[in-house]
N, C-alpha and C positions, 0 to 999 in steps of 0.2 A: 398629366394628370398621375399619383402612384396606385401603382394596380398591383390588387395581393392574391394566391390565387395560389390553391394547393393543386400538388403538380406530382405526377409517379416519374422521377425519371431515370429512363435508362443512360447507361452505360454510351450511347450512343448523343445521345441528349448531355451530358455531363461533359462527353469533349468540345462540345459546340459551344455550350457553356463555356468552356473552360479556354476556348477561344477570347472572349470576350475580356479577359485577363488581364487586365492591363494597371500599373500604378500599386498596385497590392504589396503590401505585406508583404518579409521575404519567408519563400516556401520551406518549413520543416516536415520534412519526409516521414520522420518520424511519428507527429501525428496525426497525417494522413493513413499511416499503416495503424496507429488506433484504433480507428477510427472505422478503418476497412475490417482490424476483425470485431468489433462491432454488428459492423451488417453480417460478416460470416458466420460468424457465432448469433445471430437473433437476437439482439441486444441495441437493435438501432428499434427507437421511435417516434413516431409524430408528436415533439414534443413543444411545436411555438417555435422554435427556430428558423429563422431565415435564410435564405439565398438571397442574397440581395444586390441591386444592382441601380447606376443612376444614370446619366445619359451617354455617357462614357464607358460604359463595362462594367465588372467586378469588382463588388467593394466589400464580401461579405461571401465565403460561404467558396473558398478554394481546395484548402484542403477533404471537404463534406466532397466536392464534385471530385477530386482524386482519388480519394477512398471508391466512392463506387465506379466508376471508370477499372481501379487495381482489384476489386472488388466480382466485376461482373453480372453486377447483381443488381436488379432495379428499386428501387425506393422512394418511398413518399415523402414530401418535403414541402413547409410552406417557401415561396418566391413571389417577391418582390424584384416591380420594376419599375420602372422611372421616378425615383424618388430624384431630388434636388441635387443640386454640381457640391459637393466639397462635406458632405457629410462623413465621408471614413473617417476624419478624425477623432469622431465622439461614438464610434462603434469600439466594442467589446473594454466599455474602460472600468466595468463595473467590476466587482471581486470575485472573481470567480468560486465556485464553492467544491467546497475539499472531500473527500473522503468520509473525514470525521460529522461535516456539515451535513450531508447523505445519510448516515447512523441515527443522526439526534434529529434528522427529522420525520423517522419511522421509529421513535421511539426511546430508543437505544440510549440507556443510562451514564455507560460511558464512551460515549462514540471514541472521542478522541484515541485515547488508549487503546479503547476495541477496533479501530481502524488499521490499525501500524499493526496490533495481534494478531489480525488475521493477517495480514500480510505478510507477516514474517515466517509465519505457519507454514501458508502456501512455498512462502522457497525454500523452505526447509521438508518437506516433504516432496518439491518434484526436485530435489536436489541441486535448487540453485540459491542456497543460504548468499551462498559466498558473492552474485554475483546483483547487482546494483538494477531494480526493477521497476519500472511502472507499473500499476492498475489505474482501471477509470475507474468513475463511482460505480458504475453500472456491476464493476467484476465485483468489487468488494463487497455489495452486497449478493454477488452469490454465493460471494467466500464466508457470509454470514448463514448461508442456509447448508454450506457443507460444516461448517464449523459451528455449530449451533452454541457446542455449549462451550466454547472461547467465552461467552458474555458469561458466566457460569465463575471464573477466575476473580473477577474483578474486584466484587466484592471484599474478598482477603488481599488482592497484591495492588489495591486503585493507590493505598496512602508511603509506599515505599518510594518516591517522585527523590528524596534524599541519600534516596541508597542504589538504587535501580529501577531507571525508569521499569513501568506498572506494566507500560508493552509488551515488555521487552520477559518480566516476570509474570505477565501473563501466560504468552505464549511460552515461557520453560512448565507451567504450573498447570497446564493444557495436559503439553506430552508426557508429563508425567505423571497427572491423574490417570490418565490412558493406563497405563501400567499399576498404579497404585494410589487410590483416590484418599488414603487415610494418611500414608506416606507423604503422597506430595504436599495433602496439609499441614503436617505434622516439617517438613523442609522450609516451607513460605515462613510460620510461626518461628522456624525458628531463628531462621534467618532476620529477619525482624526484632527478633528480644535480642537476641544472643545466649539469653540466660539457660545456665546450665550444662554447658557446652565442652567438650574436651577436649582440650590445645592440640588433637589426635584429628578429630572431627572434623571434615570437608568443609564441613557446613562456617566450622569459628575459622579453618584459614578464608574463603570465599567471603565471607564477610567481613574479616581482619582486611583484607585485599580490597575489597569496595570502601571500610571507611577509610584506606589512606588514598584511595581514586581519586574523595569526592574534594581535596583540596591536590593533589598532584597537577602539577601546569602542562603535564602534558596527557590526558586523560583517557582510560579506556574506552574505545568507543564502544556500541550496540553487541556489537556480532562477535566480540572481544569480551563480553560482561554473557553475553546469552551462551557461546563454548564453555564459560568456566561453570557460569549455572549448571550443565547437562555433563562435566566433569565433575561437580561434588555431589552432581545425585547419586551418577555412576559406583562414585566412590561406597560411601551410604549403601546403596541397592548390593553391591559388593562384600559388604560390610570391611574392609580396608580403612584402615590407618591412612592419614594424609598426614606428608612432611609439607608439600609445597605444591602451590595449583597454579597452573600455567597453561598454554595454546602458544604456539607459535604459528598461525594459521595464514598471516599477512603477511609474509616476507618469500626472502629468500630461502628454497627448501622448509614449504607450507607444510603444518602437518593436518593432517586430513579434516574436516569437521566431524566431532563428537557425536556416533547417536545415542538417544535414551533406549539407559539398558532396560 
């Protein structure tokens, strides 16, 4: 008969449980490392997820158990034992919650672009903007607490998806507004409308580049667009005329990612 109990699993217990790990899915070290980080940084919660055993061994929970061993910290979780044989194919077949699902669940209006924007801001501020980094949903909630004003960029930036991804423009606007809120708003409005811009204005040059990019076979990626937004802002801040706007940061002889002036 199936048995469910709440257990405090120590690293020693986790090691013993892992000895019963036979016929499970392929182990993913990166997933275990993420969970280890959740434990060590205090984000692990008793949330109803279970570690499951059937009569032959462990069928769900190898990454959580491995993370407990690696972290060296005991945590509480639910353990289900004596499940009937053959249930492994039915595990984890639902849709996984995304970071935007998590923000939406706590009432954020622009949840999807806000989630991406928060991650981009963190990568910028930690000097890892050129590094592919994954953030767990709990980390994204913490980033919202770290950059709460990021949500204020989206009433202005959310409708620009035909020109630039709202998440990228939102991150740029947030950084610009830290320097000069009025100039940041004017920058975005000028980029969206294009009205009255001089041909030597960096925003005009950027807008033309992005218009061409809409129909290009090989499009600029979001990091390239982010860099060009910052470069255009810096031209304006420094009062410089602009003839060409480029960033060569993703190839041989790559250029350093620009900092917001």
